VOGU-3710 file (C-alpha; in Angstrom, 3 decimals, decimal comma):
1> mktkrhlkkk> 6,459/-62,890/-46,383  8,912/-60,229/-47,473  6,249/-58,614/-49,640  3,736/-58,556/-46,785  6,252/-57,061/-44,358  7,191/-54,464/-46,973  3,506/-53,625/-47,536  2,876/-53,303/-43,796  5,882/-50,990/-43,475  4,594/-48,795/-46,338
11> lfisgilllp> 1,129/-48,672/-44,799  2,580/-47,731/-41,396  4,690/-44,891/-42,875  1,722/-43,673/-44,943  -0,425/-43,645/-41,812  2,138/-41,483/-40,062  2,217/-39,012/-42,955  -1,570/-38,871/-43,055  -1,849/-38,452/-39,303  -2,140/-34,634/-39,278
21> kvagiavase> -5,059/-34,728/-41,719  -6,723/-37,599/-39,917  -6,386/-35,797/-36,579  -7,793/-32,603/-37,992  -4,581/-30,620/-37,501  -4,075/-27,938/-40,128  -0,292/-28,267/-40,471  1,922/-29,606/-43,207  2,751/-33,270/-42,745  6,470/-32,566/-42,648
31> slsitntstt> 5,996/-30,327/-39,579  4,998/-33,321/-37,439  8,068/-34,997/-35,997  7,465/-38,544/-34,829  10,846/-39,011/-33,189  13,032/-36,346/-31,625  15,453/-35,813/-28,750  12,709/-35,814/-26,146  9,739/-37,687/-27,575  9,273/-40,982/-29,397
41> ltrkeinsri> 5,724/-41,898/-30,330  4,908/-45,576/-30,013  2,633/-47,449/-32,414  -0,047/-47,457/-29,687  0,212/-43,653/-29,268  -0,006/-43,110/-33,015  -3,057/-45,349/-33,300  -4,712/-43,454/-30,435  -4,480/-40,254/-32,441  -6,637/-41,651/-35,189
51> dtsrvidlde> -9,612/-40,765/-32,949  -10,275/-37,259/-34,263  -12,181/-36,282/-31,130  -9,013/-36,534/-29,084  -7,000/-33,413/-28,343  -3,465/-33,470/-29,695  -0,835/-32,011/-27,377  0,516/-28,919/-29,152  3,912/-29,463/-27,560  4,012/-32,838/-29,305
61> vtvvsqpkeh> 2,672/-31,727/-32,680  5,274/-29,022/-33,285  8,477/-30,505/-31,921  11,438/-28,157/-31,542  15,028/-28,626/-30,469  15,420/-28,315/-26,691  19,050/-28,564/-25,553  18,126/-28,362/-21,845  14,935/-30,404/-21,448  14,228/-34,120/-21,507
71> vrlrrqalss> 10,441/-34,202/-21,702  7,588/-32,124/-23,090  6,233/-29,134/-21,167  3,024/-30,758/-19,944  5,102/-33,540/-18,396  7,159/-31,035/-16,414  6,379/-29,504/-13,023  5,499/-26,060/-14,357  2,657/-23,993/-15,784  2,878/-23,180/-19,498
81> nvftdnelqs> 1,053/-22,441/-22,744  2,073/-23,369/-26,282  0,995/-21,563/-29,460  1,524/-23,169/-32,857  1,800/-21,517/-36,260  -1,901/-22,136/-36,955  -3,015/-20,339/-33,798  -0,621/-17,454/-34,397  -2,115/-16,927/-37,863  -5,812/-17,525/-37,217
91> lqlkdisrls> -5,893/-15,278/-34,124  -3,606/-12,596/-35,614  -0,988/-12,974/-32,882  1,828/-10,842/-34,275  3,793/-9,936/-31,128  4,073/-10,769/-27,433  1,542/-8,133/-26,355  -1,155/-9,807/-28,491  0,005/-13,238/-27,352  -0,349/-12,369/-23,681
101> sltpsfivpa> -4,070/-11,680/-24,097  -4,607/-15,461/-24,383  -2,280/-16,461/-21,555  -3,244/-16,516/-17,864  -1,205/-14,415/-15,411  0,995/-13,120/-18,240  0,525/-9,470/-19,239  2,480/-7,412/-21,788  0,540/-4,139/-22,173  0,721/-2,188/-25,439
111> ygsrltssiy> 2,424/0,898/-24,006  2,705/2,681/-27,344  5,992/1,548/-28,921  8,195/-1,470/-29,546  10,662/-0,091/-26,994  8,440/-0,385/-23,937  8,082/-4,119/-23,374  7,135/-4,303/-19,713  6,172/-7,840/-18,732  4,079/-8,710/-15,674
121> vrgigsrsge> 3,792/-12,321/-14,495  2,025/-13,425/-11,316  2,450/-10,003/-9,725  6,102/-9,580/-10,732  7,118/-6,709/-13,008  7,506/-2,933/-13,198  7,348/-0,101/-15,715  11,096/0,492/-15,633  14,159/-1,474/-14,658  15,009/-4,956/-15,837
131> paagvyfdni> 12,356/-7,276/-17,332  10,437/-9,805/-15,257  10,615/-12,558/-17,893  13,369/-13,811/-20,173  12,960/-14,094/-23,932  14,683/-16,676/-26,146  14,625/-16,759/-29,937  15,761/-20,046/-31,524  17,547/-20,898/-28,248  19,299/-17,489/-28,225
141> plinkgsynr> 18,750/-15,398/-25,068  17,835/-11,815/-25,972  19,956/-9,566/-23,782  18,538/-6,064/-24,287  14,864/-5,738/-23,322  14,483/-3,199/-26,153  14,641/-6,196/-28,522  11,897/-8,225/-26,825  8,849/-6,829/-28,587  9,445/-7,842/-32,195
151> hfyqldrvdl> 7,182/-8,745/-35,090  6,198/-12,430/-35,345  6,535/-14,047/-38,752  7,285/-17,545/-40,034  7,274/-19,052/-36,554  6,665/-22,700/-35,784  5,808/-22,188/-32,189  5,882/-19,873/-29,147  6,064/-21,112/-25,537  5,146/-19,114/-22,436
161> lrgpqgtlyg> 6,422/-20,568/-19,154  5,281/-19,102/-15,833  7,150/-19,078/-12,552  10,907/-18,653/-11,979  12,998/-20,353/-14,661  16,311/-19,151/-13,270  17,891/-22,560/-12,685  18,144/-23,309/-16,399  17,667/-19,840/-17,898  19,192/-17,488/-15,353
171> insegglirm> 18,978/-13,740/-15,119  15,664/-11,879/-15,550  13,508/-15,002/-15,767  12,075/-14,362/-12,299  8,488/-14,314/-13,549  8,773/-16,706/-16,463  10,091/-17,263/-19,948  9,040/-16,648/-23,557  10,525/-18,924/-26,229  10,087/-18,302/-29,954
181> fskdpmkhqg> 11,053/-20,839/-32,620  11,276/-20,076/-36,331  10,232/-22,646/-38,908  12,684/-25,476/-39,403  13,835/-25,860/-43,061  14,513/-29,548/-42,408  10,765/-30,056/-41,865  9,157/-27,395/-44,092  9,539/-27,310/-47,854  8,388/-24,962/-50,589
191> tyvscgigtg> 7,442/-21,320/-50,942  5,099/-19,456/-48,605  3,522/-16,151/-49,623  1,004/-14,128/-47,629  -0,462/-10,649/-47,665  -3,148/-8,786/-45,776  -5,023/-5,529/-45,514  -7,339/-4,027/-42,917  -8,790/-0,933/-41,322  -6,428/1,762/-40,144
201> lysnaeiaqy> -4,629/1,062/-43,427  -3,144/-2,064/-41,871  -1,031/-3,969/-44,382  1,122/-7,049/-44,139  3,223/-9,097/-46,560  5,483/-12,127/-46,117  7,476/-14,385/-48,390  9,546/-17,383/-47,392  11,429/-20,126/-49,210  12,363/-23,451/-47,585
211> hrpsdnfafs> 14,626/-25,837/-49,469  16,306/-29,131/-48,592  18,756/-30,127/-51,344  19,861/-33,255/-49,465  19,092/-35,243/-46,344  21,905/-33,463/-44,516  21,447/-29,846/-45,598  18,554/-27,379/-45,638  18,170/-23,615/-45,712  15,460/-20,970/-45,617
221> aaafytgqkg> 15,037/-17,287/-46,389  12,104/-15,126/-45,289  11,144/-11,450/-45,400  8,212/-9,368/-44,175  6,662/-5,920/-44,186  3,892/-4,658/-41,947  2,474/-1,233/-41,255  -0,552/0,854/-40,437  -1,661/4,445/-40,728  -3,233/4,156/-37,296
231> ffnnintggn> -6,323/5,199/-35,390  -5,407/8,210/-33,234  -4,714/11,713/-34,554  -2,424/14,203/-32,826  -4,613/17,293/-32,923  -1,741/19,672/-32,128  0,967/18,517/-34,545  -1,334/16,868/-37,099  -0,860/13,334/-38,378  -1,489/9,891/-36,950
241> adlsneaggr> 0,038/9,360/-33,528  0,264/5,580/-34,019  1,494/5,315/-37,617  4,055/2,531/-38,025  6,158/0,731/-40,626  8,257/-2,377/-40,051  10,287/-4,663/-42,281  12,898/-7,369/-41,929  14,297/-10,680/-43,058  15,786/-13,918/-41,783
251> mrfminngnr> 18,105/-16,605/-43,141  18,734/-20,012/-41,632  21,079/-22,861/-42,582  20,979/-26,359/-41,076  23,512/-29,151/-41,529  23,193/-32,662/-40,103  26,190/-34,972/-40,303  24,318/-38,223/-39,975  22,738/-38,679/-36,560  25,648/-37,309/-34,511
261> lsmdimteyq> 26,640/-33,722/-35,345  24,297/-30,917/-36,353  24,777/-27,235/-37,058  22,152/-24,476/-37,119  23,032/-20,941/-38,257  20,483/-18,129/-38,094  20,594/-14,392/-38,668  17,712/-11,927/-38,575  17,269/-8,208/-39,158  14,239/-6,107/-38,188
271> ytnqnafayg> 13,608/-2,400/-38,768  10,939/-0,351/-36,984  9,822/3,233/-37,611  6,716/4,344/-35,764  4,975/7,348/-34,306  4,649/6,374/-30,689  3,130/7,051/-27,273  -0,294/8,186/-28,441  -1,229/9,319/-24,935  -4,313/11,523/-24,779
281> eynnatghfs> -5,825/13,239/-21,758  -8,298/11,027/-19,923  -11,070/12,124/-17,585  -11,161/9,595/-14,743  -14,606/10,756/-13,620  -16,408/10,549/-16,980  -14,200/8,037/-18,820  -13,809/10,466/-21,722  -10,770/10,058/-23,995  -9,164/13,022/-25,739
291> npsttimsgy> -6,986/12,664/-28,803  -3,234/13,043/-28,292  -2,131/16,687/-28,338  1,603/17,117/-27,800  4,217/19,725/-28,633  6,089/17,303/-30,872  5,170/14,003/-32,485  6,673/11,280/-30,325  8,343/8,451/-32,208  10,550/5,383/-32,084
301> krqlvtsglh> 13,046/3,946/-34,595  14,915/0,693/-34,142  17,305/-1,597/-35,974  17,816/-5,125/-34,669  20,321/-7,785/-35,694  20,216/-11,223/-34,059  22,663/-13,921/-35,185  23,365/-17,306/-33,701  25,279/-20,545/-34,197  23,972/-23,707/-32,540
311> lsyraprfia> 26,070/-26,898/-32,527  24,844/-30,202/-31,185  26,623/-33,538/-30,804  24,606/-36,646/-30,000  26,315/-39,611/-28,378  24,646/-42,788/-27,111  24,707/-41,577/-23,498  24,701/-37,759/-23,755  23,902/-34,760/-25,958  26,318/-31,810/-25,936
321> ssttsyqyln> 25,242/-28,390/-27,256  26,865/-25,041/-27,852  24,981/-21,815/-28,631  26,845/-18,658/-29,642  25,139/-15,382/-30,482  25,786/-11,783/-31,431  23,069/-9,166/-30,967  23,003/-5,550/-32,089  20,452/-2,848/-31,306  20,460/0,735/-32,566
331> dmmqmdqdym> 17,397/2,790/-31,662  16,113/6,300/-31,031  13,122/7,342/-28,935  11,660/10,836/-28,974  9,020/11,595/-26,377  7,040/14,611/-25,273  7,234/13,816/-21,558  4,408/16,086/-20,441  1,970/14,918/-23,215  0,485/18,441/-23,485
341> padymrliqm> 0,521/21,177/-26,155  2,437/23,365/-23,713  6,198/22,844/-23,986  7,518/21,592/-20,651  9,920/18,716/-21,305  10,969/16,462/-24,150  13,387/13,553/-24,215  15,504/12,039/-26,962  17,089/8,709/-26,076  19,478/6,931/-28,450
351> qkssavtqef> 20,886/3,500/-27,665  23,626/1,460/-29,279  23,992/-2,004/-27,864  26,217/-4,938/-28,809  26,028/-8,214/-26,927  27,687/-11,598/-27,208  26,544/-14,783/-25,486  28,002/-18,261/-25,186  26,365/-21,281/-23,614  27,576/-24,870/-23,311
361> tirgngenkw> 25,099/-27,556/-22,257  25,399/-31,292/-21,756  22,504/-33,547/-20,830  21,746/-37,226/-20,648  20,384/-39,093/-23,661  17,792/-41,828/-23,576  15,373/-42,932/-20,857  17,269/-43,474/-17,595  16,454/-43,187/-13,916  18,839/-40,246/-13,639
371> mpvsgiflsh> 18,626/-37,579/-16,340  21,084/-34,749/-15,647  21,683/-31,469/-17,462  24,594/-29,135/-16,762  25,849/-25,991/-18,388  27,732/-22,731/-18,276  26,499/-19,411/-19,634  28,403/-16,208/-20,363  27,174/-12,880/-21,736  28,557/-9,386/-22,100
381> qwlrtdgpvy> 26,630/-6,347/-23,245  28,092/-3,021/-24,279  25,477/-0,269/-24,108  25,898/3,418/-24,891  22,930/5,700/-24,226  22,694/9,311/-25,357  19,792/10,851/-23,491  19,473/14,611/-23,891  16,470/16,201/-22,144  15,158/19,573/-23,328
391> fgddmnamik> 13,195/21,952/-21,101  10,722/24,099/-23,043  9,483/27,637/-22,493  6,718/26,607/-20,119  9,112/24,605/-17,937  11,583/27,497/-17,991  8,852/29,832/-16,742  8,097/27,388/-13,910  11,800/27,109/-13,044  12,035/30,897/-13,024
401> rsmlggltnn> 9,169/31,147/-10,513  10,831/28,517/-8,352  14,181/30,301/-8,546  12,777/33,681/-7,584  10,834/32,352/-4,620  10,458/35,256/-2,188  13,296/37,338/-3,629  11,013/39,812/-5,439  9,099/40,498/-2,178  12,210/40,934/-0,057
411> pgipqnvkdm> 12,346/44,611/1,084  16,136/44,415/1,384  16,570/44,005/-2,375  16,750/47,234/-4,430  13,843/47,900/-6,785  16,069/47,945/-9,867  17,269/44,436/-8,966  13,665/43,275/-8,486  12,777/44,672/-11,909  15,771/42,923/-13,418
421> lagmtitdnn> 14,805/39,567/-11,895  11,144/39,913/-12,866  12,100/40,541/-16,489  14,650/37,757/-16,821  14,132/34,827/-19,175  15,683/31,375/-19,399  16,624/29,903/-22,784  18,736/27,079/-24,194  17,855/24,884/-21,203  18,810/21,266/-21,765
431> vpgvfhtpql> 20,511/18,282/-20,190  22,834/16,472/-22,620  24,285/13,199/-21,396  26,259/10,160/-22,506  26,060/6,977/-20,434  27,997/3,724/-20,788  26,472/0,781/-18,914  28,276/-2,494/-19,701  27,008/-5,677/-18,061  28,694/-9,038/-17,519
441> nigiyhesnl> 26,812/-12,190/-16,554  28,191/-15,656/-15,771  26,009/-18,592/-14,845  26,863/-22,178/-13,886  23,973/-24,605/-13,438  22,967/-28,212/-12,922  19,610/-29,943/-12,815  18,913/-33,599/-12,063  15,693/-35,346/-13,006  15,278/-38,507/-10,944
451> nlnrrlkatl> 12,717/-41,169/-11,842  12,099/-42,473/-8,319  9,671/-45,076/-9,614  7,394/-45,639/-12,601  5,150/-42,705/-11,667  7,106/-40,385/-9,352  9,811/-37,990/-10,599  11,883/-35,495/-8,608  13,800/-32,526/-9,989  16,675/-30,892/-8,130
461> girydfqris> 18,407/-27,869/-9,592  20,891/-25,183/-8,610  22,427/-22,239/-10,435  25,127/-19,763/-9,471  24,739/-16,421/-11,231  27,285/-13,610/-11,135  26,435/-10,145/-12,432  28,664/-7,101/-12,813  26,985/-3,808/-13,690  28,927/-0,631/-14,394
471> isydtrsqfl> 28,148/2,932/-15,342  30,179/5,883/-16,516  28,306/9,133/-17,084  29,159/12,493/-18,598  26,165/14,775/-18,331  25,420/18,379/-17,513  22,635/20,875/-17,073  22,962/24,167/-18,888  20,853/27,201/-19,606  21,245/30,822/-20,632
481> lnmkmtmpgg> 19,930/33,455/-18,215  18,886/36,609/-20,047  18,512/39,806/-17,952  18,543/43,570/-18,442  20,212/45,756/-15,817  19,208/49,415/-15,477  22,256/51,698/-15,095  22,327/54,911/-12,970  21,804/57,032/-16,105  18,627/55,143/-16,950
491> ntvplnrryt> 20,117/53,085/-19,737  19,553/49,288/-19,805  22,402/46,899/-20,393  21,676/43,274/-21,445  23,252/40,598/-19,298  23,511/37,065/-20,667  24,847/34,562/-18,155  25,576/30,887/-18,723  24,643/28,385/-16,012  26,371/24,976/-16,073
501> sslngsaekn> 26,225/22,051/-13,672  28,305/19,054/-14,761  28,441/15,491/-13,509  31,205/13,180/-14,661  31,549/9,977/-12,700  31,356/6,209/-12,603  30,178/3,357/-10,414  30,313/-0,440/-10,388  28,455/-3,158/-8,512  28,890/-6,936/-8,325
511> ysqllpkfsl> 26,058/-9,249/-7,368  25,863/-13,024/-7,009  22,867/-15,308/-6,615  22,199/-18,962/-5,825  19,005/-20,123/-7,535  17,723/-23,473/-6,233  14,755/-25,444/-7,525  12,919/-28,479/-6,210  9,888/-30,245/-7,652  7,970/-33,501/-7,441
521> lystdnsgsn> 5,726/-34,783/-10,228  3,421/-37,776/-9,914  1,854/-39,353/-13,025  -1,679/-40,355/-12,153  -2,304/-42,537/-15,218  -0,760/-43,675/-18,492  -2,286/-40,870/-20,577  0,121/-38,194/-19,322  -1,998/-36,765/-16,503  0,011/-35,670/-13,480
531> vyvtiskgfr> 0,101/-33,532/-10,359  3,144/-31,603/-9,170  4,625/-29,296/-6,561  7,463/-26,840/-7,221  9,559/-24,513/-5,058  11,975/-22,204/-6,862  13,845/-18,942/-6,465  14,029/-16,167/-9,042  15,625/-12,768/-9,384  15,709/-9,668/-11,555
541> aggynlqmfs> 18,985/-7,933/-12,251  19,996/-4,659/-10,683  20,894/-1,610/-12,721  20,916/2,156/-13,064  18,087/4,587/-13,688  19,476/6,960/-16,305  16,461/9,202/-16,825  16,580/10,540/-13,277  19,616/12,746/-14,032  17,241/15,313/-15,539
551> difrteqgsl> 15,315/15,307/-12,239  18,542/15,833/-10,307  19,372/18,875/-12,401  15,784/20,118/-12,343  15,884/20,080/-8,521  19,190/21,962/-8,522  17,852/24,649/-10,839  14,654/25,124/-8,848  16,617/25,617/-5,611  19,090/28,106/-7,095
561> gaglmqmagg> 17,388/31,030/-5,322  19,903/33,601/-4,074  22,471/32,219/-6,499  20,789/34,379/-9,132  22,474/37,388/-7,547  25,815/35,708/-8,101  25,035/35,268/-11,801  24,652/39,027/-12,176  28,409/39,171/-11,821  29,255/36,397/-14,294
571> dmnvehtped> 28,661/32,837/-15,482  28,018/30,119/-12,889  29,551/26,667/-12,875  28,202/24,437/-10,091  30,817/22,311/-8,374  29,976/18,919/-6,883  31,659/17,417/-3,858  32,619/13,755/-3,326  29,613/13,527/-0,995  27,359/14,708/-3,860
581> ysninntity> 28,738/11,959/-6,111  28,304/9,366/-3,397  24,672/10,383/-2,944  24,071/10,386/-6,698  25,625/6,927/-7,184  23,579/5,513/-4,324  20,443/7,108/-5,736  20,765/5,841/-9,303  21,687/2,263/-8,310  19,106/-0,394/-7,542
591> kpeeswnhei> 19,869/-3,944/-6,429  18,500/-7,231/-7,778  14,988/-8,252/-6,815  14,556/-11,721/-5,306  11,506/-13,961/-5,009  10,437/-17,399/-3,852  7,699/-19,176/-5,758  5,605/-22,018/-4,324  3,348/-23,796/-6,796  0,976/-26,745/-6,853
601> gthlnilgnk> -0,503/-27,809/-10,180  -1,856/-30,507/-12,409  -1,960/-31,453/-16,094  -5,036/-33,548/-16,860  -6,055/-35,480/-19,973  -9,707/-36,292/-19,316  -12,946/-37,329/-21,033  -11,118/-39,929/-23,052  -8,375/-37,440/-23,929  -10,952/-35,046/-25,411
611> lhadiaifht> -10,067/-32,332/-22,905  -6,718/-31,086/-21,623  -6,834/-29,118/-18,388  -3,873/-27,357/-16,763  -4,423/-25,828/-13,309  -1,906/-24,191/-10,976  -2,076/-22,446/-7,600  0,881/-20,209/-6,727  2,229/-18,146/-3,855  5,146/-15,754/-4,445
621> qirnqqlsvm> 7,077/-13,692/-1,919  9,169/-10,822/-3,289  12,061/-9,203/-1,441  14,106/-6,134/-2,384  11,229/-5,240/-4,663  12,209/-2,755/-7,339  9,926/0,282/-7,098  9,943/3,638/-8,854  9,518/6,325/-6,168  10,378/9,925/-5,375
631> agkygygrmm> 13,775/10,388/-3,743  12,775/12,442/-0,714  15,968/11,756/1,212  18,298/13,471/-1,226  15,839/15,683/-3,079  16,951/14,264/-6,409  13,630/13,384/-8,090  12,599/9,884/-9,200  14,641/6,787/-8,593  14,424/3,010/-8,485
641> inagrsrsyg> 14,822/1,646/-4,951  14,633/-1,710/-3,190  12,449/-0,550/-0,307  9,449/-2,766/-0,867  8,204/-6,267/-0,257  5,087/-7,767/-1,744  3,152/-10,994/-1,833  1,256/-12,499/-4,744  -0,993/-15,505/-4,716  -3,614/-16,837/-7,058
651> memslrgsaa> -4,567/-19,508/-9,526  -4,472/-20,021/-13,274  -6,236/-22,446/-15,555  -6,029/-23,427/-19,225  -8,439/-25,730/-21,073  -8,217/-27,181/-24,582  -10,878/-29,461/-25,961  -12,330/-31,080/-29,047  -15,827/-32,295/-29,913  -18,072/-33,343/-32,788
661> dghikygaty> -15,545/-35,777/-34,215  -12,862/-33,085/-34,211  -14,910/-30,458/-36,062  -15,156/-28,262/-32,958  -12,033/-27,108/-31,131  -12,200/-24,808/-28,153  -10,015/-23,312/-25,460  -10,300/-21,210/-22,328  -7,954/-19,576/-19,837  -8,514/-17,829/-16,533
671> sctnstfrky> -6,322/-16,426/-13,785  -6,806/-14,421/-10,620  -3,900/-12,669/-8,916  -3,863/-10,954/-5,544  -0,675/-8,887/-5,427  -0,250/-6,475/-2,513  2,520/-4,558/-0,798  3,597/-6,117/2,499  6,238/-3,505/3,354  6,607/-0,173/1,627
681> tdgennykgk> 6,829/3,350/3,016  8,165/6,459/1,291  8,754/8,427/4,493  5,301/9,993/4,378  2,849/7,248/3,421  2,557/3,585/4,310  1,349/1,512/1,357  1,037/-1,819/3,149  -2,026/-3,621/1,832  -2,220/-1,537/-1,369
691> rvpfipqhtf> -2,431/-3,347/-4,692  0,769/-3,519/-6,727  0,188/-1,330/-9,809  -0,086/-2,659/-13,374  -1,109/-6,172/-12,241  -4,628/-7,209/-13,406  -6,631/-8,943/-10,714  -8,308/-11,204/-13,295  -7,570/-12,321/-16,841  -9,587/-14,627/-19,062
701> slnadyclni> -9,934/-15,784/-22,659  -12,328/-17,996/-24,633  -11,966/-19,232/-28,193  -13,751/-21,767/-30,372  -13,516/-22,925/-33,984  -15,938/-24,978/-36,043  -14,508/-26,631/-39,149  -16,854/-27,773/-41,926  -15,231/-30,063/-44,478  -16,606/-29,615/-48,007
711> egskliksvt> -16,865/-33,112/-49,412  -16,621/-33,568/-53,167  -15,699/-29,958/-53,951  -12,726/-29,362/-56,217  -12,567/-25,673/-55,298  -12,793/-25,424/-51,528  -11,766/-28,015/-48,985  -13,099/-26,576/-45,729  -14,569/-23,534/-44,009  -13,618/-22,722/-40,436
721> agadvngngr> -15,560/-20,164/-38,403  -14,209/-19,012/-35,080  -14,708/-16,501/-32,292  -12,633/-15,387/-29,357  -12,996/-13,057/-26,395  -10,431/-11,950/-23,832  -10,272/-9,434/-21,031  -8,656/-8,390/-17,797  -9,041/-6,084/-14,805  -9,194/-4,402/-12,433
731> tywdtennfs> -5,738/-2,881/-12,959  -4,405/-0,098/-10,745  -2,055/2,459/-12,297  -0,472/3,965/-9,156  0,786/2,879/-5,762  -1,911/4,920/-3,993  -4,576/2,921/-5,930  -6,351/6,150/-6,899  -6,479/5,401/-10,638  -7,493/2,141/-12,268
741> qnfyaiagvh> -8,887/0,398/-15,329  -12,052/-1,555/-14,594  -12,553/-5,068/-15,890  -13,211/-5,112/-19,643  -13,452/-7,637/-22,475  -12,868/-7,464/-26,221  -14,136/-9,926/-28,824  -12,897/-11,124/-32,186  -14,115/-13,333/-35,034  -12,540/-15,024/-38,044
751> vildfgklka> -13,559/-17,156/-41,019  -10,889/-19,252/-42,749  -11,540/-20,518/-46,277  -9,216/-23,388/-47,212  -8,760/-23,821/-50,976  -5,848/-26,225/-50,616  -2,729/-24,301/-51,488  -4,493/-21,018/-50,800  -6,150/-19,919/-47,558  -8,103/-16,757/-46,852
761> niwgrnitdt> -8,604/-15,511/-43,296  -11,305/-12,851/-42,862  -11,035/-11,441/-39,353  -12,302/-8,817/-36,953  -10,865/-7,606/-33,646  -12,612/-5,654/-30,897  -15,842/-6,057/-32,826  -17,802/-4,402/-30,001  -15,538/-1,305/-30,227  -14,820/-1,439/-26,502
771> ryntflinns> -13,023/1,581/-25,021  -10,296/0,793/-22,499  -6,846/1,891/-21,307  -3,699/-0,152/-21,774  -1,694/2,365/-19,737  -2,326/5,496/-17,681  0,053/8,028/-16,162  -0,655/10,998/-13,922  1,199/14,216/-14,803  1,424/17,472/-12,837
781> adgtsrsfaq> 3,881/19,368/-15,023  1,667/22,474/-15,107  0,741/22,271/-11,435  -2,577/20,566/-12,176  -3,032/16,827/-11,753  -3,909/15,381/-15,163  -4,248/11,797/-16,401  -2,982/10,668/-19,799  -3,796/7,260/-21,219  -2,861/4,952/-24,070
791> qgnplqigtd> -6,202/3,884/-25,494  -6,719/0,375/-26,820  -7,292/-0,020/-30,538  -10,909/0,321/-31,735  -12,803/-2,003/-34,094  -10,536/-3,542/-36,739  -11,433/-5,767/-39,676  -9,250/-7,215/-42,388  -8,300/-10,110/-44,619  -5,100/-12,160/-44,861
801> isikl> -4,345/-14,507/-47,746  -1,627/-17,170/-47,624  -0,359/-19,399/-50,422  1,794/-22,531/-50,166  3,584/-23,327/-53,423
//
């Protein structure tokens, strides 16, 4: 009897280890966790997975540590998508902008650099200001949005959650949440090497080592390089306008003291150096793209350090967690702000940011009727921004014309003075500035999950969030006015006068928010299918718009007028009154944006678990909407205000299926979003009913793989052929809805050859060479309305090879 029981136990364990191969999942056996903090697979569930036509829940296949959640995503009352390591590799998903192309209602346009990471979810988002979605990396909240768009490598999984996640995740998760998880050295073993090459001189290389010396200790080290020469030439400066090089590395150490205490230490560094903002002139009537042609080559450099310590203690009735992090960002952006060969304006922005976070969480352990989770979160960010703006010769000539106004035609002004003014020049015109903008955030939260009966579950949550934002600024506008005065004897005397306008001030605002959440989820069967309803509140943080100081000074210079006569007698230093500072502080400050989200959805496992369908219908009302407008009241140029309200409603759908005994796997997503202004006037125009810019009305994606197993071959084990297509539109680029990108679609293909330890992925993206805009801006720097667009990448083909040793 003992021998039989021992044999049965060995067979059961062997079946578990063979499960990924039997189910047709191309992951290492050690990456499948059978038991974890939130999921325990029963013998019946394991046996059900032997049917290779069934679809395996990705959230279950790649299990990750979740200190705040009790159950898997598809058993929660929310809309989400999960991407595993296999999908990230086969579809070449290397950052969040590529990832969003396969996610409904979740858009991260490629604006031309790693810095600009604008996120739009269900009609929430904007070009500037705070982000609409939070980003977590290995349970560490990324504080500075400049660190969001990073290169993906050696990841186990990425989650995208839609709808407000503020109850558990707090500030800036109004639209949703992105969670990235690196590979766990406790589950992965060995050496991973990969390299790739493609058109545009794309190149990529990775190496990673995972080692587990004992049952209680494991560590990993990984490094990467990626780069490209690019596709778009700057015809004025010469060179590729989208050339880029990136490199970095990560180390991770994990210690488990039995089943009670665990420690996870991670640190990562990433370096980016890229030519950026390849915006070329675009003809809206003909759809013709011109190559970028700027005065200088725009660029972006960035150094990122992310370090974290996660501690977890498991008791019979609760699990307590602590996550501590330190984050450092040092970057520099250089941009030709008029995007033309003529020299109007250029900006250099340098940021140095340090942030620390601390979060304590405690949640119930086991399966009980009441499953609570409570926590406290603290973060502090120190941010220094140096943002000098330089006005070029063409802008100086425009400022001169604005300054002179009607002075040269005034009959009361002597002719020699008119001649002097007509011959004057402006040089050394720039706006240096140093800005300190520290931010403090404190959050206290609780969420209760109540199993009302065997099928019905209610979730009640509340969070109190406190935010303090501060600014101190030391900036000035300065230029040299060069004139020649004719003396009574006919001689000319040069006059060089210095103009200076300085602003040195500070401001501080405190905001507090209560973020409630309520949901009901009803399980319709025993396979995991359910329907749900959720009501939740979200918000985006307030802040300061630093770049508008150059507009303030530009307006002052243009209205100088008769003050030019004063400068004939000496240098000018503009004084500012307390009322000026009050107006400036009110102008640069914008308050938090608030929203209420109402959602009805379902997660279905149908056709004998051969198809997973996730469908959601949402309605979102936004108040104090953050909008970038012209400051007509004070005459101070652009600013972020809270003058608008909007409404978004729509639906989103995700499908995942399997057929032909697991040889065919397919997926599809679709979303439609109607996002319009309900209240927004700028003093001259009423935009009620206009579409909110940058929000696609429709998004969709389709993908399918066919895997052919090569029986009896010692060389090759399988060949997988796949295709995918995704698209979106129409997308409006301005509040007037005058400029837009029509609906478009791009297609890709890939063939994966599996030789066992070696895999080769031959891929193509945008194989139809579709032309489309990812971003468009209208510029009138020279007095003529011109459009400049970031064009999507053309046809790309390449090969990636990966080896597991």
